[in-house]
C-alpha positions in Angstrom: -7.1 18.4 -6.4 -8.8 15.7 -4.4 -7.6 15.4 -0.8 -7.0 11.9 0.4 -6.7 10.6 3.9 -3.7 8.4 4.6 -5.8 5.2 4.5 -7.3 6.3 1.1 -3.9 7.0 -0.2 -2.7 3.6 0.9 -5.7 1.9 -0.7 -5.1 3.8 -4.0 -1.4 3.0 -3.8 -2.2 -0.7 -3.6 -4.8 -0.7 -6.3 -2.5 0.8 -8.8 1.0 -0.4 -7.9 2.4 -4.0 -7.6 4.3 -4.9 -4.4 7.5 -5.6 -6.3 9.3 -2.2 -6.3 12.9 -1.5 -7.1 15.0 -1.5 -3.9 16.9 1.4 -5.4 14.2 3.6 -4.1 14.2 2.7 -0.3 11.8 5.5 0.8 9.2 4.3 -1.8 9.7 0.7 -0.7 9.3 1.6 3.0 6.1 3.6 2.3 4.8 0.7 0.3 5.6 -1.8 3.0 4.0 0.5 5.6 0.8 0.9 3.6 0.7 -2.9 3.0 1.0 -3.6 6.7 -1.7 -1.1 7.6 -4.1 -2.3 4.8 -3.5 -5.9 5.7 -4.1 -5.3 9.4 -7.3 -3.3 8.7 -8.4 -5.5 5.8 -8.8 -2.6 3.4 -8.6 -5.1 0.5 -11.8 -7.1 0.5 -11.0 -10.8 0.6 -7.2 -10.2 0.2 -5.1 -12.5 2.3 -2.1 -12.5 0.1 1.3 -12.3 1.7 4.4 -11.0 0.0 
């Protein structure tokens, strides 16, 4: 199994999952929001300035 750093995990998370997640899964939504904020702040998406 490939070991990912937190930043790599966040990048993969955003490459494969849309932002719109069911709020019935609050921990998933919170993790997604956290990763989005980190990735947005560090510009881990090349050229992505999209806001939710």
